[in-house]
N, C-alpha and C positions, 0 to 999 in steps of 0.2 A: 406800727407801719408808717404813721405820719411822721414820727421822728426820723425814720430811715430816709424818707423822701426829703425831709428838711436837711438832714446831714449831707445827702447827695447834692442837694441844691447849693449848700454852703461850699462843699468841696469843689463843685463845678465853678462857682463864682470865684473862689480863691485861685483855681487853676487858670481861669480866664484872665484874672488880674495879674497873675505871675507871668503869663505869656505876653500880656500887653507891656509889662515892665521890661521884659527881655527884648521884645521887638523895638521898643523905644530906645533902650540902651544900645542895641545893635545899630539902629539908624543913626543915633548920635555919634557912635564911634565912626561910622562911615563918613558922616558929614565933617567930623573933626579931621579925619585923614584927608578928605577932599580939600578942606580949607588949608591944611598944612601944605598940600601940594602946590598951592598958589603963593606960598610964603616966600621968605627970603633965605631959606636954607640952601644947602648945596643941591645941585641938580640931581645927584644920586638920591639924596634923602627925599627930595620932592617926587621923584619917580616912584620910589618905594611907597610913599604915602598915597600917591594916586593909584598904584597897583593894589594897595590894601583896600582903598575905598571901592575900587572896581570889583575886587574879590568879595567884599562883604555884600555889595549890592550889584550883582552882575546885570540886572535889568535896567540899571540907570545909564542911559546913553551919555549923559554929560560926564559921568565918571570914566566911561570908556574913552570919550573924546580927550579927556585930560591926559590919560595914559599915552595916547597916540601923540598928542601935542608935545609932551615932555620928551618922549623918545625921539621925535623929530628934532627937537631943540638940541638933544645930545648929538644927533647926526650932523646938524649944522655946525655945532661947535667943533666937531671932528673933521670938518671940511667935506663931508659926504653930502653935498648939496642935492644932487639928483635923487638919492635915496630918501632924503628928508622931504623933498617936494612930492615925490610919488607916494609917500606915506600919508601926507596931508591932503593931497588932491582929491581923493574920493569923498572926503568929508566936506569939501568946500561948498558943496551945494546943499548940505543939510545942517551944518552947525550955524546957529544964529545966537547972537548975544553973548558970545564967549570972547572977551577981550584978549585973553592969553592966546587962544587959538588964532584969532585974527592977526595978532602981531607976529606970531611965529610963521604963519602962512605967508604974510606979506614979506617977511624977511627972506623966506625961501624963494618966493617969486622974484624978489629983487636980486638975489644972488644968482639965480638960475638964468635969468634973461641974457646977461652978457656971455655966459657959457654956451648957451644954445646958439647965440648969434655967431660966436667964434667957430663952433662946430660946423655950422652951415657954410661959413666963409671958407674954412679949411677944406671941407669936403667938396665944395663947388670947384675949387682949384684942382682937385684930383679927379674930376669926372672925365670919363672917356666919351667917345662918340655916343650920342643918344642919352647922355646923362647917367651912364652906368658907372658904378663904383666897384672897385675890387673890394672883397670882404675885408681885407686888411686896412682899407682906407675909411671904413665906416667908423665914425666916432660915437661912442656911447656916453 
């Protein structure tokens, strides 16, 4: 009977140790993917790495932020400035200490400002009495 308890104890200890090794390996894989997402590879490979990290550890906010940041960078590169800005904007009040997010967000704000100013200027010129715009004159 004592041997049976000892065997169970050893089996439980081995199982716990195996689970700990798996958890550490899992976390290291996620961290490696996250680090790769900040590297110098192509934007597509960096997005893939960020998505892998976020998939492996969906509870990690910073991994999720990296995915959003890189997707916004892709939108900026494609000239889709408003979409990139609005993808990043909700995070602007919660992301702290992420230099990549900050630089992409600042780029989006910098590129969006003149577009918004132009929209306001053009729309103002098309206003009717009382400041009403025809739906076709609203710029998005």
